[in-house]
DRENDO-1510 file (C-alpha; in Angstrom, 1 decimal, always signed):
<recs>
REC; n; res; u; v; w
REC; 1; MET; +12.5; -20.9; -30.8 .
REC; 2; LEU; +9.4; -21.3; -28.8 .
REC; 3; GLY; +8.5; -24.3; -30.8 .
REC; 4; LYS; +11.7; -26.0; -29.9 .
REC; 5; CYS; +11.3; -25.4; -26.2 .
REC; 6; ARG; +9.9; -28.4; -24.2 .
REC; 7; SER; +8.8; -26.2; -21.3 .
REC; 8; VAL; +8.3; -22.4; -21.0 .
REC; 9; THR; +8.1; -20.9; -17.5 .
REC; 10; LEU; +6.8; -17.4; -17.1 .
REC; 11; LEU; +7.8; -15.6; -13.9 .
REC; 12; LEU; +5.1; -13.3; -12.7 .
REC; 13; SER; +6.1; -10.8; -10.0 .
REC; 14; VAL; +3.1; -9.7; -7.9 .
REC; 15; PHE; +3.7; -6.4; -6.2 .
REC; 16; LEU; +1.0; -5.7; -3.6 .
REC; 17; LEU; +0.8; -2.1; -2.4 .
REC; 18; SER; -1.5; -2.6; +0.5 .
REC; 19; PHE; -0.8; -0.6; +3.7 .
REC; 20; VAL; -3.5; -1.9; +5.8 .
REC; 21; ALA; -3.7; -1.7; +9.6 .
REC; 22; GLY; -1.7; -4.3; +11.5 .
REC; 23; LEU; +0.2; -6.8; +9.4 .
REC; 24; VAL; +0.6; -6.2; +5.7 .
REC; 25; SER; +0.3; -9.6; +4.0 .
REC; 26; TRP; -0.2; -11.6; +0.9 .
REC; 27; SER; -0.6; -15.3; +0.9 .
REC; 28; SER; -1.6; -18.4; -1.0 .
REC; 29; ASP; -1.2; -22.1; -0.3 .
REC; 30; ALA; +2.5; -22.0; -1.1 .
REC; 31; TYR; +3.6; -18.4; -0.3 .
REC; 32; ALA; +3.1; -15.7; +2.3 .
REC; 33; ILE; +4.9; -12.5; +3.1 .
REC; 34; LYS; +4.1; -10.6; +6.3 .
REC; 35; VAL; +5.8; -7.6; +7.7 .
REC; 36; SER; +5.4; -5.9; +11.1 .
REC; 37; LEU; +4.9; -2.3; +9.7 .
REC; 38; LYS; +2.7; -0.8; +7.1 .
REC; 39; ARG; +5.0; +2.1; +6.4 .
REC; 40; ILE; +8.2; +3.6; +7.9 .
REC; 41; VAL; +8.5; +7.3; +8.8 .
REC; 42; PHE; +11.7; +9.1; +9.9 .
REC; 43; GLU; +10.9; +12.5; +11.4 .
REC; 44; ASN; +11.8; +14.6; +14.4 .
REC; 45; SER; +14.7; +12.8; +16.2 .
REC; 46; LYS; +14.0; +9.4; +14.9 .
REC; 47; ARG; +17.1; +7.8; +13.3 .
REC; 48; SER; +16.4; +4.0; +13.2 .
REC; 49; GLU; +13.6; +1.5; +12.8 .
REC; 50; ILE; +13.3; -2.3; +13.0 .
REC; 51; LEU; +11.1; -4.1; +10.4 .
REC; 52; THR; +10.3; -7.8; +11.0 .
REC; 53; ILE; +9.7; -10.1; +8.1 .
REC; 54; ILE; +7.6; -13.2; +8.9 .
REC; 55; ASN; +7.5; -16.4; +6.9 .
REC; 56; ASN; +4.0; -17.7; +7.4 .
REC; 57; THR; +4.5; -20.7; +5.1 .
REC; 58; GLU; +5.3; -24.3; +5.8 .
REC; 59; GLN; +8.6; -24.1; +3.8 .
REC; 60; GLU; +11.8; -22.2; +4.1 .
REC; 61; GLN; +11.7; -18.9; +2.1 .
REC; 62; THR; +14.4; -16.5; +0.9 .
REC; 63; TYR; +13.6; -12.9; +0.4 .
REC; 64; ARG; +15.5; -10.1; -1.4 .
REC; 65; LEU; +15.2; -6.5; -0.4 .
REC; 66; GLY; +15.7; -3.4; -2.5 .
REC; 67; TRP; +14.5; +0.1; -3.3 .
REC; 68; ARG; +11.7; +0.8; -5.8 .
REC; 69; LYS; +10.3; +4.1; -7.1 .
REC; 70; TYR; +6.6; +4.6; -7.6 .
REC; 71; ARG; +4.5; +7.5; -8.8 .
REC; 72; MET; +1.0; +8.1; -7.7 .
REC; 73; ASP; -1.7; +8.8; -10.3 .
REC; 74; GLU; -4.9; +10.8; -9.7 .
REC; 75; LYS; -7.0; +7.9; -11.0 .
REC; 76; LYS; -5.0; +4.7; -11.0 .
REC; 77; GLY; -3.1; +4.8; -7.7 .
REC; 78; LEU; +0.6; +3.8; -7.7 .
REC; 79; ARG; +2.6; +2.7; -10.7 .
REC; 80; ALA; +6.3; +1.9; -11.1 .
REC; 81; ILE; +8.5; +4.6; -12.7 .
REC; 82; ALA; +10.0; +3.4; -15.9 .
REC; 83; GLU; +13.7; +3.6; -16.5 .
REC; 84; GLY; +14.6; +7.0; -17.9 .
REC; 85; GLU; +11.2; +8.5; -17.0 .
REC; 86; PRO; +11.4; +12.0; -15.5 .
REC; 87; SER; +10.8; +12.1; -11.7 .
REC; 88; ASN; +12.2; +15.4; -10.6 .
REC; 89; ASP; +8.9; +16.3; -8.9 .
REC; 90; ILE; +9.5; +13.6; -6.3 .
REC; 91; LEU; +12.2; +13.7; -3.7 .
REC; 92; TRP; +13.6; +10.3; -3.0 .
REC; 93; ALA; +14.5; +8.9; +0.4 .
REC; 94; ASP; +16.7; +5.9; -0.6 .
REC; 95; LYS; +20.0; +7.9; -0.6 .
REC; 96; MET; +19.6; +8.7; +3.1 .
REC; 97; VAL; +18.2; +5.5; +4.5 .
REC; 98; ARG; +20.3; +2.3; +4.7 .
REC; 99; PHE; +19.1; -1.1; +5.6 .
REC; 100; ALA; +20.6; -4.6; +6.3 .
REC; 101; PRO; +20.5; -7.4; +5.6 .
REC; 102; ARG; +19.5; -7.2; +1.9 .
REC; 103; ARG; +18.8; -10.9; +1.5 .
REC; 104; VAL; +17.3; -13.2; +4.2 .
REC; 105; THR; +16.5; -16.9; +4.4 .
REC; 106; ILE; +13.7; -17.6; +7.0 .
REC; 107; PRO; +12.6; -21.1; +8.1 .
REC; 108; ALA; +9.0; -22.1; +8.0 .
REC; 109; GLY; +7.1; -20.1; +10.6 .
REC; 110; GLY; +10.1; -18.0; +11.5 .
REC; 111; SER; +11.0; -14.4; +11.3 .
REC; 112; GLU; +13.9; -12.1; +10.6 .
REC; 113; GLN; +14.6; -8.5; +11.5 .
REC; 114; VAL; +15.8; -5.8; +9.1 .
REC; 115; ARG; +17.4; -2.7; +10.6 .
REC; 116; LEU; +16.9; +0.7; +8.8 .
REC; 117; LEU; +19.2; +3.6; +9.6 .
REC; 118; PHE; +18.6; +7.2; +8.6 .
REC; 119; ARG; +21.4; +9.7; +8.1 .
REC; 120; SER; +20.6; +13.3; +7.2 .
REC; 121; PRO; +22.5; +14.7; +4.2 .
REC; 122; ALA; +24.4; +18.0; +4.1 .
REC; 123; ASP; +21.7; +19.6; +1.9 .
REC; 124; PHE; +18.7; +18.4; +4.0 .
REC; 125; ARG; +15.7; +20.4; +3.0 .
REC; 126; GLU; +12.5; +21.0; +5.0 .
REC; 127; VAL; +10.3; +18.8; +2.8 .
REC; 128; GLU; +9.1; +15.2; +2.6 .
REC; 129; TYR; +11.2; +12.5; +0.9 .
REC; 130; ARG; +9.8; +9.1; -0.1 .
REC; 131; SER; +11.0; +5.8; -1.5 .
REC; 132; HIS; +9.5; +2.2; -1.4 .
REC; 133; LEU; +11.2; -0.8; +0.2 .
REC; 134; SER; +10.5; -3.9; -1.8 .
REC; 135; ILE; +10.6; -7.4; -0.4 .
REC; 136; VAL; +10.5; -10.2; -3.0 .
REC; 137; SER; +10.3; -13.9; -2.4 .
REC; 138; GLU; +12.8; -15.8; -4.5 .
REC; 139; ILE; +11.6; -18.7; -6.7 .
REC; 140; ARG; +13.0; -22.0; -5.6 .
REC; 141; SER; +14.9; -24.0; -8.3 .
REC; 142; GLU; +12.6; -27.0; -8.1 .
REC; 143; GLU; +9.7; -24.8; -9.2 .
REC; 144; LEU; +11.5; -24.2; -12.5 .
REC; 145; ASP; +11.8; -27.9; -13.5 .
REC; 146; LYS; +10.6; -29.0; -16.9 .
REC; 147; ASP; +7.2; -30.5; -17.4 .
REC; 148; GLN; +7.3; -34.1; -16.0 .
REC; 149; GLN; +5.7; -35.5; -19.1 .
REC; 150; GLY; +8.0; -33.6; -21.5 .
REC; 151; GLN; +5.2; -31.7; -23.0 .
REC; 152; GLN; +5.5; -28.1; -24.2 .
REC; 153; SER; +3.8; -26.1; -21.7 .
REC; 154; VAL; +3.4; -22.6; -20.2 .
REC; 155; ARG; +3.5; -22.5; -16.4 .
REC; 156; LEU; +3.2; -19.4; -14.2 .
REC; 157; ALA; +5.6; -19.3; -11.3 .
REC; 158; VAL; +4.2; -16.7; -9.0 .
REC; 159; GLN; +6.9; -14.5; -7.3 .
REC; 160; PRO; +5.1; -12.8; -4.4 .
REC; 161; ALA; +6.4; -9.4; -3.3 .
REC; 162; ILE; +5.4; -6.5; -1.1 .
REC; 163; SER; +6.4; -2.9; -1.1 .
REC; 164; LEU; +6.0; -0.4; +1.7 .
REC; 165; PRO; +6.7; +3.3; +1.7 .
REC; 166; VAL; +9.6; +4.9; +3.6 .
REC; 167; PHE; +9.2; +8.6; +4.4 .
REC; 168; VAL; +11.7; +11.1; +5.6 .
REC; 169; ARG; +10.3; +14.4; +6.8 .
REC; 170; ASN; +12.2; +17.4; +7.9 .
REC; 171; GLY; +10.5; +20.4; +9.6 .
REC; 172; ASN; +6.9; +21.1; +10.6 .
REC; 173; LEU; +5.2; +20.1; +7.4 .
REC; 174; ALA; +1.5; +21.1; +7.4 .
REC; 175; VAL; -1.2; +19.4; +5.3 .
REC; 176; THR; -5.0; +19.6; +5.0 .
REC; 177; ALA; -7.5; +17.4; +3.2 .
REC; 178; SER; -11.0; +17.7; +1.8 .
REC; 179; ILE; -13.6; +15.6; +0.1 .
REC; 180; GLU; -15.3; +17.2; -2.9 .
REC; 181; ASP; -17.8; +16.3; -5.6 .
REC; 182; ALA; -19.4; +13.5; -3.6 .
REC; 183; SER; -22.1; +11.4; -5.4 .
REC; 184; LEU; -24.1; +8.3; -4.5 .
REC; 185; THR; -25.7; +5.9; -6.9 .
REC; 186; LYS; -27.6; +2.7; -6.5 .
REC; 187; GLY; -27.0; -0.2; -8.8 .
REC; 188; GLU; -29.4; -2.9; -10.0 .
REC; 189; ASP; -28.2; -5.2; -7.2 .
REC; 190; ASN; -29.3; -2.5; -4.7 .
REC; 191; ASN; -25.8; -1.9; -3.6 .
REC; 192; LEU; -24.3; +1.6; -3.5 .
REC; 193; THR; -21.4; +3.3; -5.3 .
REC; 194; PHE; -19.9; +6.3; -3.5 .
REC; 195; SER; -17.7; +8.5; -5.7 .
REC; 196; PHE; -15.7; +11.6; -4.7 .
REC; 197; VAL; -12.5; +13.5; -5.0 .
REC; 198; LEU; -10.0; +13.4; -2.2 .
REC; 199; THR; -7.8; +16.6; -2.2 .
REC; 200; ARG; -4.6; +17.4; -0.4 .
REC; 201; GLU; -3.0; +20.8; +0.2 .
REC; 202; GLY; +0.3; +21.2; +1.9 .
REC; 203; ALA; +3.9; +20.0; +2.1 .
REC; 204; ARG; +3.5; +16.4; +3.0 .
REC; 205; SER; +1.5; +13.3; +2.1 .
REC; 206; ILE; -1.8; +12.3; +3.7 .
REC; 207; TYR; -2.6; +8.7; +4.8 .
REC; 208; GLY; -5.6; +7.3; +6.6 .
REC; 209; ASP; -8.6; +5.1; +6.7 .
REC; 210; MET; -12.2; +5.7; +5.5 .
REC; 211; ASP; -15.5; +4.9; +7.2 .
REC; 212; PHE; -18.7; +5.0; +5.1 .
REC; 213; VAL; -21.5; +5.7; +7.5 .
REC; 214; CYS; -25.3; +5.9; +7.3 .
REC; 215; SER; -27.2; +7.8; +9.9 .
REC; 216; ALA; -30.3; +5.9; +11.0 .
REC; 217; GLY; -32.3; +7.5; +13.7 .
REC; 218; ASP; -30.1; +8.1; +16.8 .
REC; 219; LYS; -27.2; +5.9; +15.7 .
REC; 220; ASP; -24.7; +5.6; +12.9 .
REC; 221; ILE; -24.4; +2.4; +10.9 .
REC; 222; VAL; -20.9; +1.7; +9.5 .
REC; 223; LEU; -21.6; +0.4; +6.0 .
REC; 224; HIS; -18.0; -0.1; +4.8 .
REC; 225; ARG; -14.4; +0.5; +5.8 .
REC; 226; VAL; -11.4; +1.0; +3.6 .
REC; 227; ARG; -7.9; +1.0; +5.0 .
REC; 228; GLY; -4.7; +2.8; +3.9 .
REC; 229; ILE; -5.8; +5.5; +1.4 .
REC; 230; SER; -2.9; +8.0; +0.6 .
REC; 231; VAL; -2.4; +11.1; -1.5 .
REC; 232; TYR; +1.3; +11.6; -2.1 .
REC; 233; THR; +3.1; +14.9; -2.7 .
REC; 234; GLU; +3.3; +14.6; -6.5 .
REC; 235; ILE; -0.4; +15.1; -6.8 .
REC; 236; ASN; -3.1; +17.2; -5.1 .
REC; 237; LYS; -6.1; +15.0; -5.6 .
REC; 238; ARG; -7.3; +11.5; -6.2 .
REC; 239; TYR; -10.5; +10.4; -7.9 .
REC; 240; MET; -12.1; +7.7; -5.7 .
REC; 241; SER; -15.0; +5.3; -6.1 .
REC; 242; PHE; -16.1; +2.5; -3.8 .
REC; 243; ASP; -18.8; -0.1; -3.9 .
REC; 244; ILE; -20.7; -0.3; -0.7 .
REC; 245; PRO; -22.6; -3.6; -0.1 .
REC; 246; LEU; -26.0; -3.3; +1.7 .
REC; 247; ASP; -25.8; -6.8; +3.1 .
REC; 248; THR; -27.9; -6.6; +6.2 .
REC; 249; PRO; -31.6; -5.4; +6.6 .
REC; 250; GLU; -30.6; -2.4; +8.7 .
REC; 251; LYS; -28.3; -1.2; +5.9 .
REC; 252; GLN; -30.8; -1.6; +3.1 .
REC; 253; GLY; -32.8; +1.5; +4.0 .
REC; 254; CYS; -29.8; +3.9; +3.6 .
REC; 255; ASN; -30.2; +6.6; +1.0 .
REC; 256; ASN; -27.5; +8.9; +2.3 .
REC; 257; VAL; -23.9; +8.2; +3.2 .
REC; 258; THR; -21.1; +10.1; +4.9 .
REC; 259; VAL; -17.5; +9.2; +4.3 .
REC; 260; ARG; -15.1; +10.1; +7.1 .
REC; 261; TYR; -11.4; +10.1; +6.3 .
REC; 262; ARG; -9.3; +9.5; +9.5 .
REC; 263; ALA; -5.5; +9.9; +9.8 .
REC; 264; ASP; -3.4; +7.0; +10.9 .
REC; 265; PRO; -3.5; +6.8; +14.7 .
REC; 266; GLU; +0.3; +6.3; +14.7 .
REC; 267; ASP; +0.9; +9.6; +12.8 .
REC; 268; PRO; +2.8; +11.7; +15.4 .
REC; 269; GLN; +1.2; +14.9; +14.1 .
REC; 270; GLN; -2.4; +13.9; +13.2 .
REC; 271; LYS; -2.9; +11.1; +15.7 .
REC; 272; GLY; -6.0; +9.6; +14.2 .
REC; 273; ALA; -7.8; +12.9; +13.7 .
REC; 274; THR; -10.6; +13.2; +11.2 .
REC; 275; LEU; -8.9; +14.9; +8.2 .
REC; 276; ALA; -12.0; +15.3; +6.0 .
REC; 277; GLN; -15.6; +14.2; +5.5 .
REC; 278; GLY; -18.3; +14.5; +2.9 .
REC; 279; SER; -21.8; +13.3; +2.3 .
REC; 280; ALA; -24.1; +12.4; -0.6 .
REC; 281; GLN; -27.6; +11.0; -1.1 .
REC; 282; PHE; -29.8; +9.8; -3.9 .
</recs>
């Protein structure tokens, strides 16, 4: 049947799980999705939240919203849970959080607000619940037209999307973190690779940013920063490895590095505190 087709269009959904500080975004010449929050947390007396979707393109865009379920892996980060795959070790938040609208059309350069409402269930447990809110840009019909020259072709129509975690927490859920088995290696390009295990103990997820610092005399040199590193409740540790460029003369003499893992400043419990740190040298 493929030989009889004059044009084949493949739809590629790109789900970006980046929860960086400020606006979470993905963009190209034709598309962009921006949202005003990197994650949503319902705890204490909080019952509602407003999420703003921003169309940063020069064309009108339509976005569909829905729930997705992801599992965190110790080595590979997040992956989508397949249909029928057991997931009893994760408590999902989507049954207790409603949002509207579910589909929005936003003019070029415009924005639209989505309201989320939390309602506690009768069997509300003192645990953390989590689901992911997915925002997908719809492919416009003109992008699916046949090849102008009538040639059999394969064309990728990119369907940008973004997914951000929605947490519901009940009770005073404690958590601690540590950095273990840290090692530092230097490559042929003279850049560094810092590897370690980030561990979590407690009843809730951890989330924060990492600073890789070299001590040089009486001052610290920040070599590299990584935003939005999490360990969710279904695992107790993640194996991490980061390349650290030594791209300035003051950095090139570093042979020892300390990584500092700092909580999100907006976290009502941890408020930007240092959760863990570890050092390595070569």
